[in-house]
PDB file of N, CA, C and O in Angstrom:
ATOM      1  N   MET A   1     -25.656  14.909 -64.092  1.00  0.00           N
ATOM      2  CA  MET A   1     -25.965  16.147 -64.778  1.00  0.00           C
ATOM      3  C   MET A   1     -27.041  16.909 -63.992  1.00  0.00           C
ATOM      4  O   MET A   1     -28.003  16.325 -63.493  1.00  0.00           O
ATOM      5  N   LYS A   2     -26.848  18.206 -63.901  1.00  0.00           N
ATOM      6  CA  LYS A   2     -27.789  19.041 -63.167  1.00  0.00           C
ATOM      7  C   LYS A   2     -29.030  19.296 -64.013  1.00  0.00           C
ATOM      8  O   LYS A   2     -28.962  19.464 -65.231  1.00  0.00           O
ATOM      9  N   THR A   3     -30.156  19.319 -63.325  1.00  0.00           N
ATOM     10  CA  THR A   3     -31.402  19.595 -64.024  1.00  0.00           C
ATOM     11  C   THR A   3     -31.557  21.092 -64.232  1.00  0.00           C
ATOM     12  O   THR A   3     -30.852  21.897 -63.624  1.00  0.00           O
ATOM     13  N   LEU A   4     -32.482  21.444 -65.091  1.00  0.00           N
ATOM     14  CA  LEU A   4     -32.763  22.853 -65.346  1.00  0.00           C
ATOM     15  C   LEU A   4     -33.231  23.538 -64.059  1.00  0.00           C
ATOM     16  O   LEU A   4     -32.883  24.692 -63.809  1.00  0.00           O
ATOM     17  N   SER A   5     -34.011  22.838 -63.251  1.00  0.00           N
ATOM     18  CA  SER A   5     -34.496  23.387 -61.987  1.00  0.00           C
ATOM     19  C   SER A   5     -33.334  23.705 -61.044  1.00  0.00           C
ATOM     20  O   SER A   5     -33.329  24.752 -60.396  1.00  0.00           O
ATOM     21  N   ASP A   6     -32.342  22.797 -60.965  1.00  0.00           N
ATOM     22  CA  ASP A   6     -31.169  23.035 -60.123  1.00  0.00           C
ATOM     23  C   ASP A   6     -30.392  24.254 -60.596  1.00  0.00           C
ATOM     24  O   ASP A   6     -29.934  25.057 -59.783  1.00  0.00           O
ATOM     25  N   GLN A   7     -30.243  24.393 -61.903  1.00  0.00           N
ATOM     26  CA  GLN A   7     -29.507  25.524 -62.458  1.00  0.00           C
ATOM     27  C   GLN A   7     -30.231  26.841 -62.172  1.00  0.00           C
ATOM     28  O   GLN A   7     -29.593  27.838 -61.836  1.00  0.00           O
ATOM     29  N   LEU A   8     -31.564  26.848 -62.304  1.00  0.00           N
ATOM     30  CA  LEU A   8     -32.324  28.064 -62.027  1.00  0.00           C
ATOM     31  C   LEU A   8     -32.262  28.420 -60.548  1.00  0.00           C
ATOM     32  O   LEU A   8     -32.157  29.594 -60.194  1.00  0.00           O
ATOM     33  N   THR A   9     -32.326  27.413 -59.687  1.00  0.00           N
ATOM     34  CA  THR A   9     -32.242  27.663 -58.249  1.00  0.00           C
ATOM     35  C   THR A   9     -30.891  28.262 -57.897  1.00  0.00           C
ATOM     36  O   THR A   9     -30.816  29.198 -57.101  1.00  0.00           O
ATOM     37  N   ARG A  10     -29.835  27.737 -58.478  1.00  0.00           N
ATOM     38  CA  ARG A  10     -28.489  28.266 -58.232  1.00  0.00           C
ATOM     39  C   ARG A  10     -28.383  29.710 -58.717  1.00  0.00           C
ATOM     40  O   ARG A  10     -27.791  30.549 -58.038  1.00  0.00           O
ATOM     41  N   LYS A  11     -28.953  30.006 -59.885  1.00  0.00           N
ATOM     42  CA  LYS A  11     -28.911  31.371 -60.416  1.00  0.00           C
ATOM     43  C   LYS A  11     -29.703  32.323 -59.520  1.00  0.00           C
ATOM     44  O   LYS A  11     -29.286  33.456 -59.283  1.00  0.00           O
ATOM     45  N   ARG A  12     -30.838  31.858 -59.030  1.00  0.00           N
ATOM     46  CA  ARG A  12     -31.637  32.702 -58.132  1.00  0.00           C
ATOM     47  C   ARG A  12     -30.876  32.996 -56.840  1.00  0.00           C
ATOM     48  O   ARG A  12     -30.881  34.126 -56.352  1.00  0.00           O
ATOM     49  N   LEU A  13     -30.226  31.980 -56.296  1.00  0.00           N
ATOM     50  CA  LEU A  13     -29.456  32.175 -55.070  1.00  0.00           C
ATOM     51  C   LEU A  13     -28.294  33.138 -55.283  1.00  0.00           C
ATOM     52  O   LEU A  13     -28.023  33.986 -54.433  1.00  0.00           O
ATOM     53  N   LEU A  14     -27.613  33.011 -56.407  1.00  0.00           N
ATOM     54  CA  LEU A  14     -26.508  33.923 -56.710  1.00  0.00           C
ATOM     55  C   LEU A  14     -27.010  35.347 -56.896  1.00  0.00           C
ATOM     56  O   LEU A  14     -26.368  36.297 -56.450  1.00  0.00           O
ATOM     57  N   ALA A  15     -28.162  35.498 -57.558  1.00  0.00           N
ATOM     58  CA  ALA A  15     -28.732  36.829 -57.753  1.00  0.00           C
ATOM     59  C   ALA A  15     -29.137  37.429 -56.408  1.00  0.00           C
ATOM     60  O   ALA A  15     -28.909  38.615 -56.166  1.00  0.00           O
ATOM     61  N   LEU A  16     -29.729  36.627 -55.538  1.00  0.00           N
ATOM     62  CA  LEU A  16     -30.113  37.098 -54.212  1.00  0.00           C
ATOM     63  C   LEU A  16     -28.891  37.497 -53.394  1.00  0.00           C
ATOM     64  O   LEU A  16     -28.910  38.512 -52.699  1.00  0.00           O
ATOM     65  N   LEU A  17     -27.846  36.714 -53.475  1.00  0.00           N
ATOM     66  CA  LEU A  17     -26.610  37.029 -52.775  1.00  0.00           C
ATOM     67  C   LEU A  17     -26.007  38.334 -53.287  1.00  0.00           C
ATOM     68  O   LEU A  17     -25.568  39.170 -52.497  1.00  0.00           O
ATOM     69  N   ALA A  18     -25.985  38.508 -54.605  1.00  0.00           N
ATOM     70  CA  ALA A  18     -25.442  39.731 -55.190  1.00  0.00           C
ATOM     71  C   ALA A  18     -26.256  40.945 -54.758  1.00  0.00           C
ATOM     72  O   ALA A  18     -25.694  41.986 -54.416  1.00  0.00           O
ATOM     73  N   PHE A  19     -27.573  40.811 -54.773  1.00  0.00           N
ATOM     74  CA  PHE A  19     -28.442  41.911 -54.352  1.00  0.00           C
ATOM     75  C   PHE A  19     -28.212  42.249 -52.885  1.00  0.00           C
ATOM     76  O   PHE A  19     -28.148  43.424 -52.523  1.00  0.00           O
ATOM     77  N   SER A  20     -28.089  41.238 -52.045  1.00  0.00           N
ATOM     78  CA  SER A  20     -27.858  41.452 -50.623  1.00  0.00           C
ATOM     79  C   SER A  20     -26.540  42.178 -50.375  1.00  0.00           C
ATOM     80  O   SER A  20     -26.470  43.085 -49.546  1.00  0.00           O
ATOM     81  N   LEU A  21     -25.504  41.776 -51.092  1.00  0.00           N
ATOM     82  CA  LEU A  21     -24.201  42.434 -50.932  1.00  0.00           C
ATOM     83  C   LEU A  21     -24.257  43.885 -51.375  1.00  0.00           C
ATOM     84  O   LEU A  21     -23.642  44.749 -50.750  1.00  0.00           O
ATOM     85  N   MET A  22     -24.991  44.164 -52.453  1.00  0.00           N
ATOM     86  CA  MET A  22     -25.126  45.549 -52.909  1.00  0.00           C
ATOM     87  C   MET A  22     -25.879  46.376 -51.880  1.00  0.00           C
ATOM     88  O   MET A  22     -25.528  47.529 -51.633  1.00  0.00           O
ATOM     89  N   ALA A  23     -26.910  45.796 -51.280  1.00  0.00           N
ATOM     90  CA  ALA A  23     -27.681  46.520 -50.275  1.00  0.00           C
ATOM     91  C   ALA A  23     -26.820  46.833 -49.053  1.00  0.00           C
ATOM     92  O   ALA A  23     -26.935  47.912 -48.473  1.00  0.00           O
ATOM     93  N   LEU A  24     -25.967  45.900 -48.664  1.00  0.00           N
ATOM     94  CA  LEU A  24     -25.090  46.135 -47.524  1.00  0.00           C
ATOM     95  C   LEU A  24     -24.026  47.176 -47.830  1.00  0.00           C
ATOM     96  O   LEU A  24     -23.605  47.915 -46.940  1.00  0.00           O
ATOM     97  N   ALA A  25     -23.592  47.240 -49.070  1.00  0.00           N
ATOM     98  CA  ALA A  25     -22.536  48.176 -49.450  1.00  0.00           C
ATOM     99  C   ALA A  25     -23.054  49.592 -49.665  1.00  0.00           C
ATOM    100  O   ALA A  25     -22.269  50.541 -49.675  1.00  0.00           O
ATOM    101  N   THR A  26     -24.360  49.748 -49.836  1.00  0.00           N
ATOM    102  CA  THR A  26     -24.943  51.062 -50.079  1.00  0.00           C
ATOM    103  C   THR A  26     -25.082  51.800 -48.753  1.00  0.00           C
ATOM    104  O   THR A  26     -25.688  51.285 -47.814  1.00  0.00           O
ATOM    105  N   PRO A  27     -24.522  53.004 -48.674  1.00  0.00           N
ATOM    106  CA  PRO A  27     -24.643  53.748 -47.421  1.00  0.00           C
ATOM    107  C   PRO A  27     -26.089  54.140 -47.172  1.00  0.00           C
ATOM    108  O   PRO A  27     -26.848  54.372 -48.113  1.00  0.00           O
ATOM    109  N   THR A  28     -26.464  54.212 -45.920  1.00  0.00           N
ATOM    110  CA  THR A  28     -27.828  54.599 -45.582  1.00  0.00           C
ATOM    111  C   THR A  28     -27.992  56.100 -45.748  1.00  0.00           C
ATOM    112  O   THR A  28     -27.026  56.856 -45.648  1.00  0.00           O
ATOM    113  N   MET A  29     -29.186  56.509 -45.993  1.00  0.00           N
ATOM    114  CA  MET A  29     -29.464  57.925 -46.174  1.00  0.00           C
ATOM    115  C   MET A  29     -29.702  58.626 -44.829  1.00  0.00           C
ATOM    116  O   MET A  29     -29.613  59.852 -44.750  1.00  0.00           O
ATOM    117  N   ALA A  30     -29.996  57.876 -43.796  1.00  0.00           N
ATOM    118  CA  ALA A  30     -30.284  58.472 -42.497  1.00  0.00           C
ATOM    119  C   ALA A  30     -29.002  58.945 -41.825  1.00  0.00           C
ATOM    120  O   ALA A  30     -28.006  58.224 -41.758  1.00  0.00           O
ATOM    121  N   GLN A  31     -29.057  60.154 -41.341  1.00  0.00           N
ATOM    122  CA  GLN A  31     -27.923  60.685 -40.598  1.00  0.00           C
ATOM    123  C   GLN A  31     -27.968  60.109 -39.198  1.00  0.00           C
ATOM    124  O   GLN A  31     -29.042  59.994 -38.606  1.00  0.00           O
ATOM    125  N   VAL A  32     -26.835  59.753 -38.674  1.00  0.00           N
ATOM    126  CA  VAL A  32     -26.777  59.221 -37.319  1.00  0.00           C
ATOM    127  C   VAL A  32     -26.231  60.316 -36.403  1.00  0.00           C
ATOM    128  O   VAL A  32     -25.126  60.825 -36.596  1.00  0.00           O
ATOM    129  N   TYR A  33     -27.027  60.654 -35.421  1.00  0.00           N
ATOM    130  CA  TYR A  33     -26.649  61.689 -34.463  1.00  0.00           C
ATOM    131  C   TYR A  33     -25.983  61.059 -33.252  1.00  0.00           C
ATOM    132  O   TYR A  33     -26.250  59.902 -32.927  1.00  0.00           O
ATOM    133  N   ASN A  34     -25.136  61.796 -32.597  1.00  0.00           N
ATOM    134  CA  ASN A  34     -24.433  61.304 -31.416  1.00  0.00           C
ATOM    135  C   ASN A  34     -25.448  61.054 -30.302  1.00  0.00           C
ATOM    136  O   ASN A  34     -26.158  61.969 -29.885  1.00  0.00           O
ATOM    137  N   THR A  35     -25.513  59.815 -29.825  1.00  0.00           N
ATOM    138  CA  THR A  35     -26.498  59.458 -28.804  1.00  0.00           C
ATOM    139  C   THR A  35     -26.223  60.169 -27.473  1.00  0.00           C
ATOM    140  O   THR A  35     -27.150  60.449 -26.714  1.00  0.00           O
ATOM    141  N   GLY A  36     -24.973  60.452 -27.201  1.00  0.00           N
ATOM    142  CA  GLY A  36     -24.645  61.215 -25.993  1.00  0.00           C
ATOM    143  C   GLY A  36     -25.175  62.634 -26.074  1.00  0.00           C
ATOM    144  O   GLY A  36     -25.694  63.166 -25.093  1.00  0.00           O
ATOM    145  N   ASP A  37     -25.043  63.254 -27.253  1.00  0.00           N
ATOM    146  CA  ASP A  37     -25.585  64.599 -27.455  1.00  0.00           C
ATOM    147  C   ASP A  37     -27.102  64.595 -27.275  1.00  0.00           C
ATOM    148  O   ASP A  37     -27.668  65.479 -26.632  1.00  0.00           O
ATOM    149  N   ILE A  38     -27.746  63.587 -27.853  1.00  0.00           N
ATOM    150  CA  ILE A  38     -29.207  63.499 -27.746  1.00  0.00           C
ATOM    151  C   ILE A  38     -29.626  63.350 -26.286  1.00  0.00           C
ATOM    152  O   ILE A  38     -30.599  63.967 -25.853  1.00  0.00           O
ATOM    153  N   ALA A  39     -28.897  62.536 -25.530  1.00  0.00           N
ATOM    154  CA  ALA A  39     -29.223  62.357 -24.106  1.00  0.00           C
ATOM    155  C   ALA A  39     -29.115  63.679 -23.359  1.00  0.00           C
ATOM    156  O   ALA A  39     -29.964  63.991 -22.523  1.00  0.00           O
ATOM    157  N   VAL A  40     -28.084  64.453 -23.652  1.00  0.00           N
ATOM    158  CA  VAL A  40     -27.902  65.749 -22.982  1.00  0.00           C
ATOM    159  C   VAL A  40     -29.046  66.697 -23.346  1.00  0.00           C
ATOM    160  O   VAL A  40     -29.609  67.359 -22.473  1.00  0.00           O
ATOM    161  N   ILE A  41     -29.386  66.762 -24.634  1.00  0.00           N
ATOM    162  CA  ILE A  41     -30.456  67.668 -25.072  1.00  0.00           C
ATOM    163  C   ILE A  41     -31.798  67.236 -24.484  1.00  0.00           C
ATOM    164  O   ILE A  41     -32.571  68.076 -24.024  1.00  0.00           O
ATOM    165  N   ASN A  42     -32.078  65.933 -24.497  1.00  0.00           N
ATOM    166  CA  ASN A  42     -33.314  65.442 -23.883  1.00  0.00           C
ATOM    167  C   ASN A  42     -33.370  65.808 -22.403  1.00  0.00           C
ATOM    168  O   ASN A  42     -34.433  66.156 -21.890  1.00  0.00           O
ATOM    169  N   ASN A  43     -32.233  65.731 -21.715  1.00  0.00           N
ATOM    170  CA  ASN A  43     -32.160  66.101 -20.300  1.00  0.00           C
ATOM    171  C   ASN A  43     -32.430  67.593 -20.115  1.00  0.00           C
ATOM    172  O   ASN A  43     -33.139  67.984 -19.187  1.00  0.00           O
ATOM    173  N   ILE A  44     -31.876  68.419 -20.982  1.00  0.00           N
ATOM    174  CA  ILE A  44     -32.125  69.865 -20.916  1.00  0.00           C
ATOM    175  C   ILE A  44     -33.613  70.147 -21.093  1.00  0.00           C
ATOM    176  O   ILE A  44     -34.174  70.994 -20.399  1.00  0.00           O
ATOM    177  N   ILE A  45     -34.251  69.440 -22.019  1.00  0.00           N
ATOM    178  CA  ILE A  45     -35.694  69.603 -22.235  1.00  0.00           C
ATOM    179  C   ILE A  45     -36.459  69.260 -20.957  1.00  0.00           C
ATOM    180  O   ILE A  45     -37.349  70.001 -20.540  1.00  0.00           O
ATOM    181  N   ASP A  46     -36.103  68.123 -20.336  1.00  0.00           N
ATOM    182  CA  ASP A  46     -36.780  67.690 -19.107  1.00  0.00           C
ATOM    183  C   ASP A  46     -36.561  68.659 -17.951  1.00  0.00           C
ATOM    184  O   ASP A  46     -37.512  69.075 -17.288  1.00  0.00           O
ATOM    185  N   LYS A  47     -35.313  69.010 -17.720  1.00  0.00           N
ATOM    186  CA  LYS A  47     -34.955  69.821 -16.540  1.00  0.00           C
ATOM    187  C   LYS A  47     -35.504  71.243 -16.605  1.00  0.00           C
ATOM    188  O   LYS A  47     -35.742  71.873 -15.575  1.00  0.00           O
ATOM    189  N   ASN A  48     -35.704  71.746 -17.838  1.00  0.00           N
ATOM    190  CA  ASN A  48     -36.130  73.135 -17.993  1.00  0.00           C
ATOM    191  C   ASN A  48     -37.580  73.284 -18.440  1.00  0.00           C
ATOM    192  O   ASN A  48     -38.046  74.392 -18.707  1.00  0.00           O
ATOM    193  N   GLY A  49     -38.288  72.158 -18.519  1.00  0.00           N
ATOM    194  CA  GLY A  49     -39.701  72.214 -18.893  1.00  0.00           C
ATOM    195  C   GLY A  49     -39.937  72.802 -20.278  1.00  0.00           C
ATOM    196  O   GLY A  49     -40.954  73.454 -20.513  1.00  0.00           O
ATOM    197  N   LEU A  50     -39.005  72.574 -21.188  1.00  0.00           N
ATOM    198  CA  LEU A  50     -39.143  73.128 -22.533  1.00  0.00           C
ATOM    199  C   LEU A  50     -40.247  72.420 -23.310  1.00  0.00           C
ATOM    200  O   LEU A  50     -40.495  71.230 -23.118  1.00  0.00           O
ATOM    201  N   LYS A  51     -40.890  73.157 -24.172  1.00  0.00           N
ATOM    202  CA  LYS A  51     -41.961  72.604 -24.991  1.00  0.00           C
ATOM    203  C   LYS A  51     -41.398  72.081 -26.309  1.00  0.00           C
ATOM    204  O   LYS A  51     -41.846  72.469 -27.388  1.00  0.00           O
ATOM    205  N   LEU A  52     -40.413  71.196 -26.204  1.00  0.00           N
ATOM    206  CA  LEU A  52     -39.803  70.549 -27.367  1.00  0.00           C
ATOM    207  C   LEU A  52     -40.017  69.055 -27.264  1.00  0.00           C
ATOM    208  O   LEU A  52     -40.112  68.500 -26.169  1.00  0.00           O
ATOM    209  N   THR A  53     -40.092  68.419 -28.401  1.00  0.00           N
ATOM    210  CA  THR A  53     -40.212  66.971 -28.454  1.00  0.00           C
ATOM    211  C   THR A  53     -38.862  66.351 -28.138  1.00  0.00           C
ATOM    212  O   THR A  53     -37.837  66.787 -28.661  1.00  0.00           O
ATOM    213  N   LYS A  54     -38.857  65.335 -27.284  1.00  0.00           N
ATOM    214  CA  LYS A  54     -37.602  64.628 -27.009  1.00  0.00           C
ATOM    215  C   LYS A  54     -37.304  63.667 -28.155  1.00  0.00           C
ATOM    216  O   LYS A  54     -38.213  63.081 -28.743  1.00  0.00           O
ATOM    217  N   ALA A  55     -36.026  63.515 -28.461  1.00  0.00           N
ATOM    218  CA  ALA A  55     -35.598  62.634 -29.547  1.00  0.00           C
ATOM    219  C   ALA A  55     -35.501  61.190 -29.067  1.00  0.00           C
ATOM    220  O   ALA A  55     -35.287  60.926 -27.883  1.00  0.00           O
ATOM    221  N   ALA A  56     -35.661  60.270 -29.999  1.00  0.00           N
ATOM    222  CA  ALA A  56     -35.411  58.861 -29.697  1.00  0.00           C
ATOM    223  C   ALA A  56     -33.935  58.703 -29.360  1.00  0.00           C
ATOM    224  O   ALA A  56     -33.088  59.374 -29.949  1.00  0.00           O
ATOM    225  N   THR A  57     -33.628  57.835 -28.431  1.00  0.00           N
ATOM    226  CA  THR A  57     -32.253  57.709 -27.941  1.00  0.00           C
ATOM    227  C   THR A  57     -31.341  56.920 -28.871  1.00  0.00           C
ATOM    228  O   THR A  57     -30.142  56.832 -28.607  1.00  0.00           O
ATOM    229  N   ASN A  58     -31.864  56.343 -29.952  1.00  0.00           N
ATOM    230  CA  ASN A  58     -31.033  55.537 -30.847  1.00  0.00           C
ATOM    231  C   ASN A  58     -30.163  56.366 -31.781  1.00  0.00           C
ATOM    232  O   ASN A  58     -29.249  55.818 -32.398  1.00  0.00           O
ATOM    233  N   GLY A  59     -30.413  57.663 -31.907  1.00  0.00           N
ATOM    234  CA  GLY A  59     -29.573  58.530 -32.714  1.00  0.00           C
ATOM    235  C   GLY A  59     -29.876  58.556 -34.198  1.00  0.00           C
ATOM    236  O   GLY A  59     -29.122  59.162 -34.960  1.00  0.00           O
ATOM    237  N   TYR A  60     -30.961  57.915 -34.640  1.00  0.00           N
ATOM    238  CA  TYR A  60     -31.246  57.871 -36.071  1.00  0.00           C
ATOM    239  C   TYR A  60     -32.072  59.043 -36.570  1.00  0.00           C
ATOM    240  O   TYR A  60     -32.172  59.258 -37.778  1.00  0.00           O
ATOM    241  N   SER A  61     -32.658  59.793 -35.671  1.00  0.00           N
ATOM    242  CA  SER A  61     -33.424  60.955 -36.106  1.00  0.00           C
ATOM    243  C   SER A  61     -33.586  61.920 -34.938  1.00  0.00           C
ATOM    244  O   SER A  61     -33.418  61.560 -33.772  1.00  0.00           O
ATOM    245  N   VAL A  62     -33.915  63.150 -35.289  1.00  0.00           N
ATOM    246  CA  VAL A  62     -34.248  64.149 -34.277  1.00  0.00           C
ATOM    247  C   VAL A  62     -35.578  64.779 -34.685  1.00  0.00           C
ATOM    248  O   VAL A  62     -35.916  64.808 -35.868  1.00  0.00           O
ATOM    249  N   PRO A  63     -36.328  65.279 -33.714  1.00  0.00           N
ATOM    250  CA  PRO A  63     -37.630  65.870 -34.021  1.00  0.00           C
ATOM    251  C   PRO A  63     -37.498  67.117 -34.897  1.00  0.00           C
ATOM    252  O   PRO A  63     -36.499  67.833 -34.838  1.00  0.00           O
ATOM    253  N   THR A  64     -38.509  67.354 -35.695  1.00  0.00           N
ATOM    254  CA  THR A  64     -38.476  68.519 -36.589  1.00  0.00           C
ATOM    255  C   THR A  64     -38.529  69.830 -35.820  1.00  0.00           C
ATOM    256  O   THR A  64     -38.071  70.854 -36.327  1.00  0.00           O
ATOM    257  N   ASP A  65     -39.086  69.826 -34.591  1.00  0.00           N
ATOM    258  CA  ASP A  65     -39.133  71.084 -33.851  1.00  0.00           C
ATOM    259  C   ASP A  65     -37.768  71.488 -33.282  1.00  0.00           C
ATOM    260  O   ASP A  65     -37.653  72.532 -32.641  1.00  0.00           O
ATOM    261  N   TRP A  66     -36.742  70.674 -33.511  1.00  0.00           N
ATOM    262  CA  TRP A  66     -35.386  71.052 -33.135  1.00  0.00           C
ATOM    263  C   TRP A  66     -34.729  71.928 -34.212  1.00  0.00           C
ATOM    264  O   TRP A  66     -33.694  72.546 -33.961  1.00  0.00           O
ATOM    265  N   THR A  67     -35.322  71.980 -35.395  1.00  0.00           N
ATOM    266  CA  THR A  67     -34.768  72.771 -36.489  1.00  0.00           C
ATOM    267  C   THR A  67     -34.647  74.232 -36.064  1.00  0.00           C
ATOM    268  O   THR A  67     -35.573  74.793 -35.478  1.00  0.00           O
ATOM    269  N   ASN A  68     -33.527  74.829 -36.356  1.00  0.00           N
ATOM    270  CA  ASN A  68     -33.203  76.218 -36.009  1.00  0.00           C
ATOM    271  C   ASN A  68     -33.044  76.445 -34.504  1.00  0.00           C
ATOM    272  O   ASN A  68     -32.888  77.585 -34.067  1.00  0.00           O
ATOM    273  N   ILE A  69     -33.082  75.375 -33.710  1.00  0.00           N
ATOM    274  CA  ILE A  69     -32.844  75.489 -32.274  1.00  0.00           C
ATOM    275  C   ILE A  69     -31.573  74.737 -31.903  1.00  0.00           C
ATOM    276  O   ILE A  69     -30.745  75.231 -31.138  1.00  0.00           O
ATOM    277  N   VAL A  70     -31.430  73.536 -32.454  1.00  0.00           N
ATOM    278  CA  VAL A  70     -30.261  72.692 -32.214  1.00  0.00           C
ATOM    279  C   VAL A  70     -29.484  72.595 -33.511  1.00  0.00           C
ATOM    280  O   VAL A  70     -30.061  72.301 -34.558  1.00  0.00           O
ATOM    281  N   SER A  71     -28.183  72.837 -33.458  1.00  0.00           N
ATOM    282  CA  SER A  71     -27.367  72.697 -34.671  1.00  0.00           C
ATOM    283  C   SER A  71     -26.324  71.608 -34.443  1.00  0.00           C
ATOM    284  O   SER A  71     -25.891  71.367 -33.316  1.00  0.00           O
ATOM    285  N   TRP A  72     -25.932  70.962 -35.526  1.00  0.00           N
ATOM    286  CA  TRP A  72     -25.000  69.841 -35.469  1.00  0.00           C
ATOM    287  C   TRP A  72     -23.780  70.158 -36.300  1.00  0.00           C
ATOM    288  O   TRP A  72     -23.870  70.849 -37.315  1.00  0.00           O
ATOM    289  N   SER A  73     -22.657  69.661 -35.876  1.00  0.00           N
ATOM    290  CA  SER A  73     -21.432  69.779 -36.649  1.00  0.00           C
ATOM    291  C   SER A  73     -20.795  68.421 -36.760  1.00  0.00           C
ATOM    292  O   SER A  73     -21.093  67.521 -35.975  1.00  0.00           O
ATOM    293  N   THR A  74     -19.922  68.267 -37.725  1.00  0.00           N
ATOM    294  CA  THR A  74     -19.206  67.008 -37.882  1.00  0.00           C
ATOM    295  C   THR A  74     -17.932  67.033 -37.078  1.00  0.00           C
ATOM    296  O   THR A  74     -17.473  68.099 -36.668  1.00  0.00           O
ATOM    297  N   GLY A  75     -17.366  65.896 -36.854  1.00  0.00           N
ATOM    298  CA  GLY A  75     -16.112  65.834 -36.139  1.00  0.00           C
ATOM    299  C   GLY A  75     -16.240  65.044 -34.850  1.00  0.00           C
ATOM    300  O   GLY A  75     -17.313  64.558 -34.489  1.00  0.00           O
ATOM    301  N   GLN A  76     -15.131  64.934 -34.183  1.00  0.00           N
ATOM    302  CA  GLN A  76     -15.091  64.169 -32.948  1.00  0.00           C
ATOM    303  C   GLN A  76     -15.766  64.913 -31.821  1.00  0.00           C
ATOM    304  O   GLN A  76     -15.794  66.143 -31.783  1.00  0.00           O
ATOM    305  N   THR A  77     -16.308  64.138 -30.906  1.00  0.00           N
ATOM    306  CA  THR A  77     -16.883  64.732 -29.705  1.00  0.00           C
ATOM    307  C   THR A  77     -15.887  64.542 -28.571  1.00  0.00           C
ATOM    308  O   THR A  77     -14.992  63.700 -28.644  1.00  0.00           O
ATOM    309  N   GLY A  78     -16.053  65.314 -27.553  1.00  0.00           N
ATOM    310  CA  GLY A  78     -15.170  65.188 -26.402  1.00  0.00           C
ATOM    311  C   GLY A  78     -15.343  63.846 -25.717  1.00  0.00           C
ATOM    312  O   GLY A  78     -16.371  63.189 -25.881  1.00  0.00           O
ATOM    313  N   GLY A  79     -14.367  63.449 -24.971  1.00  0.00           N
ATOM    314  CA  GLY A  79     -14.567  62.165 -24.325  1.00  0.00           C
ATOM    315  C   GLY A  79     -13.377  61.621 -23.707  1.00  0.00           C
ATOM    316  O   GLY A  79     -13.423  60.536 -23.128  1.00  0.00           O
TER     317      GLY A  79
END
């Protein structure tokens, strides 16, 4: 026969598993930008001496000073 401690441990593990699955199923709020586009824009900033902040290359965010300068659209990129 299982002890009360074993039953509580099993319930905790199941609750943790359920929570983890829900977290994985929830879409992230961060928009992901095309890393190739970011590389091109960062290169334009470098080559032209622009006074803009370069974006991180991971594609998870762009600098706020790009607002009203760089616009994004959805859809496939060339390739």
